[in-house]
N, C-alpha and C positions, 0 to 999 in steps of 0.2 A: 769444098766440104759443105754438107748440108748443115743448116742451123741446128743447134741443139741446146738443151738446158741441162743443168746439173744442180741438185739440191742435196744438202746434208745438214747435220746438226750444227748449231752455232758454236758449241764448245765441247772439247774432248780433253779429258784428263787421264794420263796413263802413268802408272808407276806402282811398284810393290809397296803396299802400305797406303796407297792413296785413299782407301776407304776411311782412314782415320781423319781425313779432311772433310768428311761429309757434313759435320756440323757447321763449319765455316761456309761450305758451299750452299747449304740451305739458307744461311743468313744472307748471303749475297743475293740469292733469288727472292728474298722476302718471305721465305717459308718459316713460320713460327710453330705451326701445329701440323706436322706431316703424318701421313699414313705410310707406313712401311709395308709393302706388298711382297710376300715371299711364300715359301712352302714349308710344311712341317718337317720335312726331311732336313732342310738346312738348319732349322731351329734345333733339332735333335742332334745334329753334328757339331753344334756349338758355334757356328759361323755367324749367327745373327746377333748374339748378345754383344760382342765388341762393336758391331756396326751400330746397334741401337745406342750404346754408350757414346760412340763418337757423334752420332746425330744429336743426341740430347744436349751436348755441349753448346750447341748453337740454337736450340729451339726451347720453347716454353713447355710443350707437351708432345709426346710421341705415341701415336697409336700403331697397332700392328695388326695386319690381316695375314694369317699363315695358312689360309685354306685353299691355296692354289694347287691344282692337280694338273697332270699332263693333258694336253688338249682341253683347255678349260671350257666348261659348258657355260651357257648363259646364266644358269643358277649361281655359279661361282662369282661371275661378274656382278650380279645383283646383290649377293652377300657382301662382297667387298664394298659395293656402293653404299649399302646400309650402314656398315661400320664407318665409312668416311663421313656420312651425313650425321651419324650419331655423335661423332667426335668433332664435328665442324672443322674438318681439316682444311688447310689452305695450300696444300701441295702434296705430291706423291713421290715416294722413293721406292722403286722396285729393286729388289736384291734377289737374283735368281736366274733361271733359264728364260727361254723365250715365252713360256706360258706366263710367268709372273710379270714380265715386262708388257706382254700384250694386255693382260688384265688392268695393269696400272694405266696404260695408254687410254683404254676405253673409259675407265672410271674418271680419269682427269677431264675428259670431255663431258660425261654425263653429269658431273658436279657443277657445270657451268651453264649448260643450256637446258632447253625444255624438250629436246628430242628423245624419243624412246631408243633403246638399244637396237631394235630392229630397223629403225629409220637410218641408222648409221651405216648399215651394210651396203657395200658397193664402192664405187670410185667417186671421190670428191662429194660425198653426201653430208659431210659434217658442216653444219651451218653456224656453229658457235666457236668460241675459243676453247681453252682448257685451263686448268690449274697448272701452276709450275710443276715441272716433271724432271726427275733425275732417274736415269736407268743405269744400273750396275750389274753387268752379266757375271755369272759364276760358272759359265760354260763357254767354251770356244767353239760355237756352232751356229747359233741362229742369226747373229748379226742384228737382232731386233733392236738393240740400243741405237742403231743409226738408220732404221727403216721407218717409213710413214705407214706401216701396215700392222694390224692386229688381226689374228685369226681366232675365231670363236666357234666352238662346237654348238650346232643349233638343233641336233636331233641325234637319234641313235647312230646314224652313219653319215651325217652331213655336217659341213662346216661352211662358214661364211667369213668373208674378210671385210674389214674396214680399212679403206685406203684413202688417206688424206695427209697433205703436208702438216696439218695441225698436230698429227701424232708424233712428229719429230720432237724429241725432248730438248729441254734447255741445256742439259748436260749428259753426256755419256762418260762414265767413269770406269776405267779399266784397271783392276787391281789383281794381279796374278796370284797373290796370296789367297784369294778367295776361291781359286780353282784347284788348289793343292789336294783337296780331299775328293776329287772327282774320280769315281771308279773306272777301271780300265775300259769296260764296255761302253760306258757313257762317253769317255774320252774319245774312243773310236768312232762312235755313232756321230757325235756332234762335230768332230773333226772332218769326217767325210761329208756331212751336211754342208759345212762351210766351203769345202772344195767344190761340191756340186753348185753352190751359189756362184763361185767364180767361173766355173766352166760354162754354166748356162748364161750368165751375164755376158761373157765374152763372144758367145755365139747367138745372142738374142736377135731375133729378126727385126724387132722395133726398138728404137731409142738407144741402141748400141752407139757409143761415142768414144772419142779419144780418152776421156777422163775415166769412164767406167772400164775401158780396156786396160789402161795403165794400172788401175786398182786391182782388176781381176788377175792380171799376171803376177803382180807383187803378192797378192793374197795367196795364189796357188804355190808360189815359190816358198813363202814363209810356212804355210801349212804342211806342204808335202815334205819340207826339209826338217820339220820338227816333230811330226806326229809319231814317228816310231820312237823318238827319244822320250816323249812324255808317256808313251805306252810302256816302255821298259824302265824308265826312271821318272816315276810321276812326281817326284819332289824337286825336279830341275826347274827352278823358278825362271830362269832365262828362256828356256824352251816353252814354258807355259805362257810367258808374256808374248813370245813370238806367235804362238797359236792365237792368243787373244787379239793381237794386232791383225793377223791374217784374217780372222773371222770378221773383224770390223771392216777391213778393207773390202772383203767380199760382200759384206752387207751394204756398204756404200755403193759398190758396183751394181748389185742386183736391185737396189732401191731405185736406180735410174735406168737400168737395162734389164727388164724383168726376166724371171726364170721361165722354163718351158716344160717339156714333156716329162722329164724325170720327176719333177714335182707333181705334175698333173696326174701321173700314174701312181705316185706314192700316196697321194691323199686318200684314195679309197682303201688302201691297205690299212691305214691308221683308223679310218672310219669304221670298217667292218671288224677288224681284228685287234684293234688298239696296239698295233706295232708302233713302236717309237718312231717319230718322224725321221730322224737321222738314219735309223735302220731301213725304213721303207725306201728312202732315197738310195741307200747303199745297195739294196736288193734290185732296184730297177736300173741303176746306173750303167753297168756294162752293156745290157741290151740296148738301151736307148743310145748310148754312145756309138755302138756299132751301126745302128740304124741311121743315125744322123751323119755319119762320117762321109758319105758320098757328096753331101752338099757342103761340108765345112771341113774337108780334109786339110786344107792349108791352115785353118785356124786351130784344128786339133794338133797339127804339127807344131805350131807355135806354143800351145799350151804344154805339149809334151816336153818341149824344150826347157820348161821351168822346173821339171821333175828332177830329184836327185838320182844319181846313178847313171848307168849306160842305157838310156831309153831311146828307142827309135822315135825320130821326130815325125810321127804319123798317128793316124787314128788307131791303128793297131797297137802302137807303142803305148798310147794313152790308156786303152782298154786293158792291155796286159798288166800295166803298172797297178792299176786300180784292182784288178782281180787278185793280184798277189798281196796288195795291202789288206784287202778284205779278208783274205785267207789267213794271214799272219796275225791279224787283229783278233781273230777268234770269233768273229761274227758269223751268223748263218750266211751261206753263199747262195742259196736258192730260196724261192718261195716255198718249195716243198719242205726244206729244212726248217723254215720259219712257221710251219704248221698251217699254211694256206691250202685248203682242199682244191684239187684240180677242177672239181665240178663247179667251183665258184668263179672260175676265171671269166666266163662270159658276163656274169654280173658285174664284175670289176671293170671289164672293158666298157660296158654300158655306163657305169657311174663316172668313169674317166671323162666321158664326153660331156659331162656337166662342167668340166673345168676349162671352158673355152677361153677364159681370161688368161689362162696360162698357155694353152695349146697354141694360140695365135702367135706366141713369141718363139715357138720352136722353129728351127731353120728348115724343117721338113714337115709337111702336113701329116697329121695323125688322125685317121678315121677309126671308127669302131673296130673294123676288121684288123687294122694295123695294131691297134691297142691290144687286142686279143693275142695276136701273134707275139707281141713283145712280152705279155704276161706269161705265155706259154714257154717262151725262151728263158725268161727269168725263173720259171717254175722248175726247169731242168728237164723239160721234155724235148 
């Protein structure tokens, strides 16, 4: 066996109502003046008020930044940093989806060093430490609570990633009660996103290892066995917790065995049309799975074996199961249905070539002509 390494967060806390312990958790980490990073939607849903109350029980002062938006831009990061500095915070608690957690990760670093935001982009570019950091997901999708990566929007259609072990939090806290208000479409998108993480980690060309494999398989089983339950019965707390666990396991897997072409081709869709990340992955998944199958048929058979129901243990079985899930979830099944103009496909293919940090992980090479063919297949042509 080749030598390999595996990294993850030092502490994980899981349980319905676990967010009520956040004040005590902050005290353990020495956080007295935290900044809570979230989005206005969660505030309006009433999810944040009880979390703030819980945090305040162990802290002297609690500041809040609720200006996070999907695909957070650099301006949002800098606004959060301004609030953090104004309140002289000594730690960060993110409560939300991947966007909130990514903003908190980056701000925790910018508060301690003298690097600019732009200097952080890339792999292992962080030269400082960070403030204490707690991440609390409210969706079962990104796995950002256990990954060393933050993705920031840098322009109209471009994104950049900060990838460093420094971004792994001190604590990932999973409380299924915080996911109960997630709408059906968001539940479907984020759940499929998490399953893509598991699949791509399991077939990653580089750094795939026995631990990431174990986590990816378990993640896919948990997610696939519970996603239709939470779609049909969104108040099922046990199924919601299983989805959170599956998302976290998938996050741990792809944090060590990186994702590939599904994500690489999904990013331009988000950049140009602001299609949610999970939906972008869903739209590209069947085409990329079918393309990769010739190289990883055995692995796809093993993955298909984790799915519920009578699924053929093959690439065809894997593709068919996901096509059916996407259909019953009510999500758009083609790029055409998602409003992507056919004339834009060549531009998307060119932009996908900028995602070489992801494409190098794919089990089969993807050049620009191949990317265009995959977009055409996903478009419905």
